[in-house]
C-alpha positions, 0 to 999 in steps of 0.5 A: 321141755327142751333137749340139748344134743351134743355130739363130740370127738374125744382124743383116745389118748386123753380119754382118762382126763376127759372123763375126769373133767366130766366127773369133777367139772362139767357134771356139777356145773350142768346139774346146778344149772337153772332148769336142768332135769336130767342128762345122759352121757353115752360111752364113746365109741371109736372116739365119738361121744354123745350126750343129751340133757333136758331143760324145763325151757330152751333158753335154759338148755341153750344157756348150760350147753356148750359153747355158752357153758364155757367148759372144756375137757382135755382132748374133747372136740365139740362137733355139733349141738342141736335143741330139740323140744321133747315131744313125748317123755316116760319113764319106769315109774309110768309103766309100772304104775 
């Protein structure tokens, strides 16, 4: 598995429009991307946002992550994108089993 780590800035004046674009455009496109497994979008702090999406392969992660995905959102600037192999994964289901 490979994670795509995206750091971005969000213009506070355009935050509602950026959130709408995330829900209506970005999330559906990522969810339908080949190899998509899970994703997390953290609440912005001081105009800085962070997301982590996980895919089956590095190639799939790269193909579905900005700038390759080709999405834009009002007031959002992608600052950095990193791809990392997931070394260990766990879940609550595994902890309680």
